N, CA, C and O atoms as a printed pandas DataFrame, in Angstrom:
     atom_number atom_name residue_name chain_id  residue_number  x_coord  y_coord  z_coord
0              1         N          MET        A               1  -18.704   -4.129  -36.844
1              2        CA          MET        A               1  -18.422   -3.815  -35.467
2              3         C          MET        A               1  -18.396   -5.118  -34.662
3              4         O          MET        A               1  -19.258   -5.980  -34.831
4              5         N          LYS        A               2  -17.395   -5.250  -33.783
5              6        CA          LYS        A               2  -17.254   -6.458  -32.990
6              7         C          LYS        A               2  -18.227   -6.432  -31.822
7              8         O          LYS        A               2  -18.461   -5.380  -31.228
8              9         N          PRO        A               3  -18.793   -7.582  -31.492
9             10        CA          PRO        A               3  -19.694   -7.620  -30.331
10            11         C          PRO        A               3  -18.896   -7.457  -29.037
11            12         O          PRO        A               3  -17.709   -7.778  -28.972
12            13         N          PHE        A               4  -19.567   -6.959  -28.028
13            14        CA          PHE        A               4  -18.944   -6.757  -26.723
14            15         C          PHE        A               4  -18.638   -8.109  -26.100
15            16         O          PHE        A               4  -19.507   -8.977  -26.024
16            17         N          ARG        A               5  -17.425   -8.281  -25.663
17            18        CA          ARG        A               5  -17.005   -9.532  -25.051
18            19         C          ARG        A               5  -16.783   -9.304  -23.560
19            20         O          ARG        A               5  -16.008   -8.432  -23.168
20            21         N          ALA        A               6  -17.451  -10.074  -22.747
21            22        CA          ALA        A               6  -17.321   -9.928  -21.300
22            23         C          ALA        A               6  -15.980  -10.469  -20.840
23            24         O          ALA        A               6  -15.536  -11.526  -21.286
24            25         N          LEU        A               7  -15.342   -9.735  -19.945
25            26        CA          LEU        A               7  -14.070  -10.170  -19.380
26            27         C          LEU        A               7  -14.330  -11.088  -18.192
27            28         O          LEU        A               7  -15.338  -10.936  -17.503
28            29         N          PRO        A               8  -13.435  -12.034  -17.948
29            30        CA          PRO        A               8  -13.614  -12.882  -16.773
30            31         C          PRO        A               8  -13.489  -12.060  -15.494
31            32         O          PRO        A               8  -12.919  -10.969  -15.499
32            33         N          ILE        A               9  -14.020  -12.588  -14.414
33            34        CA          ILE        A               9  -14.068  -11.863  -13.147
34            35         C          ILE        A               9  -12.673  -11.508  -12.644
35            36         O          ILE        A               9  -12.451  -10.376  -12.213
36            37         N          GLY        A              10  -11.737  -12.436  -12.688
37            38        CA          GLY        A              10  -10.415  -12.213  -12.121
38            39         C          GLY        A              10   -9.396  -11.669  -13.104
39            40         O          GLY        A              10   -8.200  -11.895  -12.917
40            41         N          TRP        A              11   -9.819  -10.960  -14.145
41            42        CA          TRP        A              11   -8.874  -10.482  -15.149
42            43         C          TRP        A              11   -7.908   -9.464  -14.574
43            44         O          TRP        A              11   -6.770   -9.362  -15.032
44            45         N          ILE        A              12   -8.343   -8.716  -13.586
45            46        CA          ILE        A              12   -7.493   -7.654  -13.053
46            47         C          ILE        A              12   -6.301   -8.233  -12.298
47            48         O          ILE        A              12   -5.246   -7.601  -12.245
48            49         N          PHE        A              13   -6.448   -9.431  -11.708
49            50        CA          PHE        A              13   -5.342  -10.038  -10.977
50            51         C          PHE        A              13   -4.347  -10.734  -11.893
51            52         O          PHE        A              13   -3.316  -11.216  -11.426
52            53         N          GLN        A              14   -4.640  -10.795  -13.202
53            54        CA          GLN        A              14   -3.699  -11.352  -14.151
54            55         C          GLN        A              14   -2.702  -10.306  -14.630
55            56         O          GLN        A              14   -1.667  -10.654  -15.198
56            57         N          VAL        A              15   -3.001   -9.026  -14.407
57            58        CA          VAL        A              15   -2.080   -7.948  -14.755
58            59         C          VAL        A              15   -1.116   -7.767  -13.576
59            60         O          VAL        A              15   -1.560   -7.504  -12.459
60            61         N          PRO        A              16    0.193   -7.904  -13.806
61            62        CA          PRO        A              16    1.140   -7.888  -12.680
62            63         C          PRO        A              16    1.103   -6.601  -11.853
63            64         O          PRO        A              16    1.236   -6.663  -10.631
64            65         N          LEU        A              17    0.927   -5.452  -12.477
65            66        CA          LEU        A              17    0.914   -4.195  -11.727
66            67         C          LEU        A              17   -0.290   -4.124  -10.802
67            68         O          LEU        A              17   -0.156   -3.725   -9.645
68            69         N          PHE        A              18   -1.453   -4.501  -11.288
69            70        CA          PHE        A              18   -2.654   -4.474  -10.447
70            71         C          PHE        A              18   -2.560   -5.494   -9.317
71            72         O          PHE        A              18   -3.025   -5.248   -8.204
72            73         N          ARG        A              19   -1.950   -6.646   -9.618
73            74        CA          ARG        A              19   -1.770   -7.661   -8.577
74            75         C          ARG        A              19   -0.831   -7.140   -7.488
75            76         O          ARG        A              19   -1.074   -7.364   -6.302
76            77         N          LEU        A              20    0.235   -6.448   -7.884
77            78        CA          LEU        A              20    1.170   -5.862   -6.923
78            79         C          LEU        A              20    0.477   -4.811   -6.068
79            80         O          LEU        A              20    0.658   -4.775   -4.851
80            81         N          LEU        A              21   -0.316   -3.956   -6.706
81            82        CA          LEU        A              21   -1.003   -2.906   -5.957
82            83         C          LEU        A              21   -2.065   -3.480   -5.027
83            84         O          LEU        A              21   -2.226   -2.999   -3.905
84            85         N          ALA        A              22   -2.789   -4.496   -5.475
85            86        CA          ALA        A              22   -3.820   -5.100   -4.628
86            87         C          ALA        A              22   -3.195   -5.793   -3.419
87            88         O          ALA        A              22   -3.727   -5.716   -2.312
88            89         N          LEU        A              23   -2.072   -6.465   -3.631
89            90        CA          LEU        A              23   -1.390   -7.126   -2.521
90            91         C          LEU        A              23   -0.911   -6.104   -1.487
91            92         O          LEU        A              23   -1.087   -6.306   -0.286
92            93         N          ASN        A              24   -0.316   -5.027   -1.947
93            94        CA          ASN        A              24    0.180   -4.016   -1.020
94            95         C          ASN        A              24   -0.950   -3.214   -0.388
95            96         O          ASN        A              24   -0.799   -2.728    0.733
96            97         N          LEU        A              25   -2.066   -3.065   -1.071
97            98        CA          LEU        A              25   -3.225   -2.439   -0.441
98            99         C          LEU        A              25   -3.745   -3.320    0.684
99           100         O          LEU        A              25   -4.137   -2.816    1.737
100          101         N          GLY        A              26   -3.752   -4.631    0.472
101          102        CA          GLY        A              26   -4.159   -5.553    1.534
102          103         C          GLY        A              26   -3.224   -5.489    2.732
103          104         O          GLY        A              26   -3.667   -5.561    3.878
104          105         N          ILE        A              27   -1.925   -5.354    2.464
105          106        CA          ILE        A              27   -0.955   -5.211    3.559
106          107         C          ILE        A              27   -1.221   -3.917    4.318
107          108         O          ILE        A              27   -1.171   -3.902    5.548
108          109         N          GLY        A              28   -1.502   -2.837    3.602
109          110        CA          GLY        A              28   -1.812   -1.564    4.254
110          111         C          GLY        A              28   -3.104   -1.623    5.048
111          112         O          GLY        A              28   -3.208   -1.011    6.111
112          113         N          MET        A              29   -4.096   -2.356    4.539
113          114        CA          MET        A              29   -5.353   -2.501    5.277
114          115         C          MET        A              29   -5.152   -3.301    6.555
115          116         O          MET        A              29   -5.737   -2.986    7.591
116          117         N          ALA        A              30   -4.328   -4.330    6.480
117          118        CA          ALA        A              30   -4.037   -5.114    7.685
118          119         C          ALA        A              30   -3.289   -4.274    8.713
119          120         O          ALA        A              30   -3.567   -4.361    9.910
120          121         N          ALA        A              31   -2.345   -3.464    8.252
121          122        CA          ALA        A              31   -1.616   -2.585    9.170
122          123         C          ALA        A              31   -2.547   -1.555    9.798
123          124         O          ALA        A              31   -2.398   -1.213   10.971
124          125         N          ALA        A              32   -3.513   -1.057    9.014
125          126        CA          ALA        A              32   -4.470   -0.089    9.549
126          127         C          ALA        A              32   -5.366   -0.736   10.603
127          128         O          ALA        A              32   -5.647   -0.130   11.638
128          129         N          ALA        A              33   -5.813   -1.960   10.344
129          130        CA          ALA        A              33   -6.654   -2.647   11.324
130          131         C          ALA        A              33   -5.884   -2.923   12.608
131          132         O          ALA        A              33   -6.430   -2.792   13.704
132          133         N          ILE        A              34   -4.614   -3.305   12.475
133          134        CA          ILE        A              34   -3.786   -3.530   13.659
134          135         C          ILE        A              34   -3.580   -2.230   14.421
135          136         O          ILE        A              34   -3.598   -2.226   15.652
136          137         N          MET        A              35   -3.386   -1.129   13.706
137          138        CA          MET        A              35   -3.175    0.165   14.356
138          139         C          MET        A              35   -4.419    0.617   15.110
139          140         O          MET        A              35   -4.319    1.070   16.250
140          141         N          VAL        A              36   -5.585    0.501   14.491
141          142        CA          VAL        A              36   -6.822    0.899   15.167
142          143         C          VAL        A              36   -7.085   -0.014   16.358
143          144         O          VAL        A              36   -7.480    0.457   17.425
144          145         N          GLY        A              37   -6.870   -1.313   16.186
145          146        CA          GLY        A              37   -7.036   -2.234   17.307
146          147         C          GLY        A              37   -6.074   -1.930   18.444
147          148         O          GLY        A              37   -6.444   -2.001   19.617
148          149         N          GLY        A              38   -4.847   -1.594   18.095
149          150        CA          GLY        A              38   -3.870   -1.235   19.116
150          151         C          GLY        A              38   -4.232    0.050   19.840
151          152         O          GLY        A              38   -4.047    0.165   21.051
152          153         N          LEU        A              39   -4.751    1.018   19.088
153          154        CA          LEU        A              39   -5.179    2.263   19.727
154          155         C          LEU        A              39   -6.343    2.022   20.680
155          156         O          LEU        A              39   -6.395    2.598   21.767
156          157         N          LEU        A              40   -7.267    1.174   20.270
157          158        CA          LEU        A              40   -8.398    0.881   21.155
158          159         C          LEU        A              40   -7.968    0.050   22.358
159          160         O          LEU        A              40   -8.508    0.211   23.452
160          161         N          LEU        A              41   -7.011   -0.826   22.162
161          162        CA          LEU        A              41   -6.538   -1.667   23.256
162          163         C          LEU        A              41   -5.723   -0.870   24.275
163          164         O          LEU        A              41   -5.918   -1.012   25.482
164          165         N          LEU        A              42   -4.814   -0.038   23.785
165          166        CA          LEU        A              42   -3.945    0.726   24.677
166          167         C          LEU        A              42   -4.628    1.949   25.294
167          168         O          LEU        A              42   -4.242    2.401   26.372
168          169         N          ASN        A              43   -5.631    2.476   24.614
169          170        CA          ASN        A              43   -6.415    3.615   25.115
170          171         C          ASN        A              43   -5.526    4.819   25.461
171          172         O          ASN        A              43   -5.553    5.287   26.599
172          173         N          PRO        A              44   -4.731    5.333   24.491
173          174        CA          PRO        A              44   -3.875    6.478   24.803
174          175         C          PRO        A              44   -4.714    7.748   24.967
175          176         O          PRO        A              44   -5.578    8.048   24.143
176          177         N          HIS        A              45   -4.446    8.470   26.025
177          178        CA          HIS        A              45   -5.157    9.719   26.344
178          179         C          HIS        A              45   -6.668    9.521   26.353
179          180         O          HIS        A              45   -7.424   10.425   25.999
180          181         N          ARG        A              46   -7.100    8.331   26.762
181          182        CA          ARG        A              46   -8.515    7.970   26.892
182          183         C          ARG        A              46   -9.278    8.101   25.562
183          184         O          ARG        A              46  -10.437    8.514   25.534
184          185         N          LEU        A              47   -8.608    7.743   24.477
185          186        CA          LEU        A              47   -9.212    7.821   23.149
186          187         C          LEU        A              47  -10.365    6.832   23.003
187          188         O          LEU        A              47  -11.412    7.177   22.454
188          189         N          ARG        A              48  -10.178    5.599   23.494
189          190        CA          ARG        A              48  -11.250    4.596   23.424
190          191         C          ARG        A              48  -12.472    5.055   24.203
191          192         O          ARG        A              48  -13.600    4.893   23.739
192          193         N          ASP        A              49  -12.257    5.628   25.385
193          194        CA          ASP        A              49  -13.375    6.112   26.189
194          195         C          ASP        A              49  -14.109    7.241   25.482
195          196         O          ASP        A              49  -15.336    7.325   25.542
196          197         N          LEU        A              50  -13.359    8.107   24.814
197          198        CA          LEU        A              50  -13.967    9.217   24.082
198          199         C          LEU        A              50  -14.799    8.717   22.909
199          200         O          LEU        A              50  -15.905    9.204   22.673
200          201         N          ILE        A              51  -14.258    7.732   22.166
201          202        CA          ILE        A              51  -14.984    7.202   21.006
202          203         C          ILE        A              51  -16.237    6.456   21.445
203          204         O          ILE        A              51  -17.310    6.653   20.874
204          205         N          LEU        A              52  -16.108    5.605   22.452
205          206        CA          LEU        A              52  -17.244    4.785   22.872
206          207         C          LEU        A              52  -18.300    5.580   23.637
207          208         O          LEU        A              52  -19.440    5.126   23.736
208          209         N          ALA        A              53  -17.960    6.750   24.180
209          210        CA          ALA        A              53  -18.934    7.576   24.888
210          211         C          ALA        A              53  -19.809    8.368   23.927
211          212         O          ALA        A              53  -20.848    8.892   24.328
212          213         N          ASP        A              54  -19.410    8.460   22.684
213          214        CA          ASP        A              54  -20.175    9.219   21.705
214          215         C          ASP        A              54  -21.413    8.437   21.275
215          216         O          ASP        A              54  -21.434    7.207   21.321
216          217         N          ALA        A              55  -22.446    9.172   20.856
217          218        CA          ALA        A              55  -23.680    8.526   20.411
218          219         C          ALA        A              55  -23.483    7.779   19.092
219          220         O          ALA        A              55  -24.147    6.773   18.843
220          221         N          SER        A              56  -22.587    8.261   18.261
221          222        CA          SER        A              56  -22.317    7.607   16.976
222          223         C          SER        A              56  -20.890    7.059   16.973
223          224         O          SER        A              56  -20.064    7.455   16.150
224          225         N          SER        A              57  -20.614    6.156   17.890
225          226        CA          SER        A              57  -19.260    5.620   18.012
226          227         C          SER        A              57  -18.880    4.747   16.816
227          228         O          SER        A              57  -17.706    4.668   16.454
228          229         N          GLY        A              58  -19.860    4.099   16.207
229          230        CA          GLY        A              58  -19.579    3.282   15.025
230          231         C          GLY        A              58  -19.067    4.120   13.869
231          232         O          GLY        A              58  -18.141    3.717   13.166
232          233         N          ALA        A              59  -19.672    5.292   13.669
233          234        CA          ALA        A              59  -19.220    6.177   12.599
234          235         C          ALA        A              59  -17.809    6.687   12.883
235          236         O          ALA        A              59  -16.997    6.810   11.967
236          237         N          ALA        A              60  -17.518    6.981   14.140
237          238        CA          ALA        A              60  -16.178    7.447   14.492
238          239         C          ALA        A              60  -15.138    6.359   14.245
239          240         O          ALA        A              60  -14.050    6.647   13.747
240          241         N          LEU        A              61  -15.459    5.118   14.588
241          242        CA          LEU        A              61  -14.526    4.017   14.349
242          243         C          LEU        A              61  -14.328    3.756   12.860
243          244         O          LEU        A              61  -13.212    3.493   12.415
244          245         N          ILE        A              62  -15.405    3.830   12.097
245          246        CA          ILE        A              62  -15.306    3.618   10.649
246          247         C          ILE        A              62  -14.465    4.716   10.008
247          248         O          ILE        A              62  -13.634    4.429    9.146
248          249         N          LEU        A              63  -14.663    5.961   10.413
249          250        CA          LEU        A              63  -13.875    7.057    9.858
250          251         C          LEU        A              63  -12.407    6.951   10.256
251          252         O          LEU        A              63  -11.523    7.237    9.449
252          253         N          LEU        A              64  -12.143    6.543   11.496
253          254        CA          LEU        A              64  -10.760    6.352   11.940
254          255         C          LEU        A              64  -10.092    5.240   11.143
255          256         O          LEU        A              64   -8.958    5.392   10.689
256          257         N          LEU        A              65  -10.793    4.127   10.973
257          258        CA          LEU        A              65  -10.251    3.015   10.203
258          259         C          LEU        A              65  -10.053    3.407    8.740
259          260         O          LEU        A              65   -9.045    3.043    8.134
260          261         N          PHE        A              66  -10.998    4.139    8.173
261          262        CA          PHE        A              66  -10.890    4.579    6.782
262          263         C          PHE        A              66   -9.680    5.491    6.589
263          264         O          PHE        A              66   -8.963    5.372    5.595
264          265         N          GLY        A              67   -9.454    6.391    7.526
265          266        CA          GLY        A              67   -8.294    7.270    7.420
266          267         C          GLY        A              67   -6.986    6.508    7.490
267          268         O          GLY        A              67   -6.049    6.810    6.752
268          269         N          PHE        A              68   -6.914    5.518    8.374
269          270        CA          PHE        A              68   -5.701    4.711    8.469
270          271         C          PHE        A              68   -5.529    3.820    7.242
271          272         O          PHE        A              68   -4.400    3.601    6.804
272          273         N          VAL        A              69   -6.619    3.302    6.676
273          274        CA          VAL        A              69   -6.520    2.486    5.463
274          275         C          VAL        A              69   -5.988    3.319    4.311
275          276         O          VAL        A              69   -5.127    2.859    3.562
276          277         N          ILE        A              70   -6.486    4.538    4.159
277          278        CA          ILE        A              70   -5.990    5.420    3.098
278          279         C          ILE        A              70   -4.509    5.707    3.306
279          280         O          ILE        A              70   -3.726    5.661    2.357
280          281         N          THR        A              71   -4.123    6.002    4.546
281          282        CA          THR        A              71   -2.737    6.355    4.832
282          283         C          THR        A              71   -1.793    5.178    4.635
283          284         O          THR        A              71   -0.831    5.273    3.872
284          285         N          PHE        A              72   -2.061    4.067    5.319
285          286        CA          PHE        A              72   -1.152    2.927    5.250
286          287         C          PHE        A              72   -1.234    2.218    3.899
287          288         O          PHE        A              72   -0.224    1.720    3.403
288          289         N          GLY        A              73   -2.417    2.168    3.302
289          290        CA          GLY        A              73   -2.552    1.536    1.991
290          291         C          GLY        A              73   -1.787    2.286    0.918
291          292         O          GLY        A              73   -1.097    1.673    0.103
292          293         N          SER        A              74   -1.903    3.619    0.909
293          294        CA          SER        A              74   -1.182    4.396   -0.102
294          295         C          SER        A              74    0.312    4.373    0.154
295          296         O          SER        A              74    1.092    4.396   -0.798
296          297         N          ALA        A              75    0.737    4.328    1.418
297          298        CA          ALA        A              75    2.174    4.243    1.705
298          299         C          ALA        A              75    2.744    2.906    1.243
299          300         O          ALA        A              75    3.835    2.865    0.674
300          301         N          ALA        A              76    2.028    1.823    1.478
301          302        CA          ALA        A              76    2.507    0.507    1.039
302          303         C          ALA        A              76    2.513    0.403   -0.484
303          304         O          ALA        A              76    3.447   -0.152   -1.063
304          305         N          MET        A              77    1.482    0.931   -1.134
305          306        CA          MET        A              77    1.443    0.888   -2.592
306          307         C          MET        A              77    2.533    1.770   -3.201
307          308         O          MET        A              77    3.155    1.393   -4.194
308          309         N          GLY        A              78    2.763    2.936   -2.610
309          310        CA          GLY        A              78    3.823    3.816   -3.106
310          311         C          GLY        A              78    5.198    3.205   -2.937
311          312         O          GLY        A              78    6.043    3.324   -3.824
312          313         N          ALA        A              79    5.431    2.556   -1.812
313          314        CA          ALA        A              79    6.724    1.896   -1.598
314          315         C          ALA        A              79    6.920    0.758   -2.590
315          316         O          ALA        A              79    8.037    0.525   -3.052
316          317         N          ALA        A              80    5.857    0.053   -2.917
317          318        CA          ALA        A              80    5.969   -1.041   -3.892
318          319         C          ALA        A              80    6.253   -0.503   -5.282
319          320         O          ALA        A              80    7.047   -1.090   -6.017
320          321         N          ILE        A              81    5.623    0.600   -5.657
321          322        CA          ILE        A              81    5.861    1.199   -6.972
322          323         C          ILE        A              81    7.294    1.700   -7.075
323          324         O          ILE        A              81    7.950    1.512   -8.099
324          325         N          MET        A              82    7.782    2.338   -6.011
325          326        CA          MET        A              82    9.147    2.872   -6.054
326          327         C          MET        A              82   10.197    1.768   -6.037
327          328         O          MET        A              82   11.319    1.987   -6.495
328          329         N          ALA        A              83    9.865    0.599   -5.526
329          330        CA          ALA        A              83   10.820   -0.501   -5.461
330          331         C          ALA        A              83   10.824   -1.360   -6.721
331          332         O          ALA        A              83   11.590   -2.322   -6.791
332          333         N          ILE        A              84   10.015   -1.056   -7.697
333          334        CA          ILE        A              84    9.950   -1.886   -8.904
334          335         C          ILE        A              84   11.270   -1.873   -9.657
335          336         O          ILE        A              84   11.717   -2.929  -10.103
336          337         N          GLY        A              85   11.904   -0.736   -9.814
337          338        CA          GLY        A              85   13.111   -0.645  -10.617
338          339         C          GLY        A              85   14.377   -1.060   -9.899
339          340         O          GLY        A              85   15.445   -1.060  -10.511
340          341         N          ARG        A              86   14.304   -1.410   -8.639
341          342        CA          ARG        A              86   15.501   -1.759   -7.871
342          343         C          ARG        A              86   15.938   -3.172   -8.225
343          344         O          ARG        A              86   15.119   -4.082   -8.350
344          345         N          ARG        A              87   17.240   -3.334   -8.381
345          346        CA          ARG        A              87   17.783   -4.658   -8.678
346          347         C          ARG        A              87   17.785   -5.502   -7.409
347          348         O          ARG        A              87   18.094   -4.984   -6.335
348          349         N          PRO        A              88   17.452   -6.782   -7.503
349          350        CA          PRO        A              88   17.511   -7.635   -6.301
350          351         C          PRO        A              88   18.953   -7.881   -5.890
351          352         O          PRO        A              88   19.837   -8.021   -6.735
352          353         N          THR        A              89   19.177   -7.933   -4.595
353          354        CA          THR        A              89   20.531   -8.198   -4.086
354          355         C          THR        A              89   20.745   -9.701   -4.001
355          356         O          THR        A              89   19.797  -10.464   -3.815
356          357         N          SER        A              90   21.986  -10.115   -4.137
357          358        CA          SER        A              90   22.283  -11.544   -4.090
358          359         C          SER        A              90   22.461  -12.044   -2.657
359          360         O          SER        A              90   22.576  -13.251   -2.442
360          361         N          GLY        A              91   22.486  -11.141   -1.674
361          362        CA          GLY        A              91   22.689  -11.541   -0.293
362          363         C          GLY        A              91   21.498  -12.256    0.302
363          364         O          GLY        A              91   21.654  -13.014    1.259
364          365         N          GLY        A              92   20.317  -12.038   -0.236
365          366        CA          GLY        A              92   19.130  -12.701    0.268
366          367         C          GLY        A              92   18.473  -11.988    1.428
367          368         O          GLY        A              92   17.337  -12.311    1.773
368          369         N          GLY        A              93   19.140  -11.039    2.038
369          370        CA          GLY        A              93   18.569  -10.308    3.163
370          371         C          GLY        A              93   17.880   -9.045    2.689
371          372         O          GLY        A              93   18.238   -8.483    1.654
372          373         N          GLY        A              94   16.907   -8.607    3.435
373          374        CA          GLY        A              94   16.222   -7.377    3.090
374          375         C          GLY        A              94   16.989   -6.171    3.580
375          376         O          GLY        A              94   18.076   -6.302    4.143
376          377         N          GLY        A              95   16.438   -5.027    3.372
377          378        CA          GLY        A              95   17.075   -3.805    3.850
378          379         C          GLY        A              95   17.794   -3.086    2.728
379          380         O          GLY        A              95   17.987   -3.630    1.640
380          381         N          LEU        A              96   18.184   -1.863    3.007
381          382        CA          LEU        A              96   18.852   -1.045    2.009
382          383         C          LEU        A              96   20.350   -1.085    2.257
383          384         O          LEU        A              96   20.849   -0.423    3.166
384          385         N          ALA        A              97   21.051   -1.837    1.473
385          386        CA          ALA        A              97   22.502   -1.874    1.549
386          387         C          ALA        A              97   23.063   -0.870    0.553
387          388         O          ALA        A              97   22.384   -0.496   -0.403
388          389         N          ALA        A              98   24.283   -0.439    0.770
389          390        CA          ALA        A              98   24.892    0.547   -0.116
390          391         C          ALA        A              98   25.081   -0.029   -1.514
391          392         O          ALA        A              98   24.961    0.700   -2.499
392          393         N          ARG        A              99   25.373   -1.314   -1.620
393          394        CA          ARG        A              99   25.584   -1.896   -2.942
394          395         C          ARG        A              99   24.274   -2.064   -3.710
395          396         O          ARG        A              99   24.299   -2.195   -4.934
396          397         N          ALA        A             100   23.143   -2.062   -3.029
397          398        CA          ALA        A             100   21.863   -2.219   -3.710
398          399         C          ALA        A             100   21.403   -0.915   -4.337
399          400         O          ALA        A             100   20.506   -0.919   -5.179
400          401         N          CYS        A             101   21.994    0.186   -3.947
401          402        CA          CYS        A             101   21.566    1.493   -4.441
402          403         C          CYS        A             101   22.591    2.092   -5.387
403          404         O          CYS        A             101   22.784    3.308   -5.390
404          405         N          GLU        A             102   23.244    1.280   -6.180
405          406        CA          GLU        A             102   24.236    1.810   -7.103
406          407         C          GLU        A             102   23.543    2.370   -8.339
407          408         O          GLU        A             102   22.428    1.970   -8.674
408          409         N          ALA        A             103   24.207    3.286   -9.003
409          410        CA          ALA        A             103   23.642    3.945  -10.179
410          411         C          ALA        A             103   23.616    2.981  -11.358
411          412         O          ALA        A             103   24.525    2.169  -11.529
412          413         N          ILE        A             104   22.570    3.079  -12.164
413          414        CA          ILE        A             104   22.424    2.255  -13.346
414          415         C          ILE        A             104   22.591    3.170  -14.549
415          416         O          ILE        A             104   21.772    4.070  -14.733
416          417         N          PRO        A             105   23.631    2.979  -15.390
417          418        CA          PRO        A             105   23.825    3.864  -16.540
418          419         C          PRO        A             105   22.736    3.621  -17.593
419          420         O          PRO        A             105   22.398    2.482  -17.913
420          421         N          LEU        A             106   22.203    4.721  -18.118
421          422        CA          LEU        A             106   21.185    4.659  -19.165
422          423         C          LEU        A             106   21.696    5.343  -20.410
423          424         O          LEU        A             106   22.280    6.422  -20.311
424          425         N          PRO        A             107   21.501    4.755  -21.587
425          426        CA          PRO        A             107   21.936    5.422  -22.815
426          427         C          PRO        A             107   20.985    6.578  -23.150
427          428         O          PRO        A             107   19.762    6.447  -23.091
428          429         N          ILE        A             108   21.595    7.706  -23.501
429          430        CA          ILE        A             108   20.818    8.899  -23.844
430          431         C          ILE        A             108   21.273    9.351  -25.229
431          432         O          ILE        A             108   22.465    9.539  -25.468
432          433         N          ARG        A             109   20.324    9.521  -26.128
433          434        CA          ARG        A             109   20.650    9.999  -27.477
434          435         C          ARG        A             109   20.456   11.498  -27.532
435          436         O          ARG        A             109   19.501   12.044  -26.980
436          437         N          ALA        A             110   21.382   12.149  -28.207
437          438        CA          ALA        A             110   21.274   13.597  -28.346
438          439         C          ALA        A             110   20.202   13.934  -29.377
439          440         O          ALA        A             110   20.024   13.234  -30.374
440          441         N          LYS        A             111   19.503   15.015  -29.108
441          442        CA          LYS        A             111   18.445   15.449  -30.023
442          443         C          LYS        A             111   19.070   16.243  -31.159
443          444         O          LYS        A             111   19.748   17.243  -30.923
444          445         N          SER        A             112   18.849   15.812  -32.364
445          446        CA          SER        A             112   19.416   16.518  -33.538
446          447         C          SER        A             112   18.323   17.308  -34.224
447          448         O          SER        A             112   17.201   16.842  -34.418
448          449         N          ASP        A             113   18.700   18.523  -34.582
449          450        CA          ASP        A             113   17.703   19.424  -35.237
450          451         C          ASP        A             113   17.750   19.297  -36.715
451          452         O          ASP        A             113   16.995   19.968  -37.417
């Protein structure tokens, strides 16, 4: 039996898929923090006043931030996963152009009994 070998600390960032997901989760977390900060700054429908008037305002802010992190983080990670198979365009610009969404033919073998 082989002895247990400890993995290095940063092994997960060497796997390209995990690195892609971690990067997009960070982007989603930043977007969530900006959204919560914007909501507190703009105070729509006196939301900031309602949160800060509560006895447990810290818990309310943490739950609000957690909900936005889950939402924006999963949306960014899902968009990154769905964009993996897309061919890069030669134009250099971002966005969805009609030529970037062309069909890719795949060979299919018939099942023989």
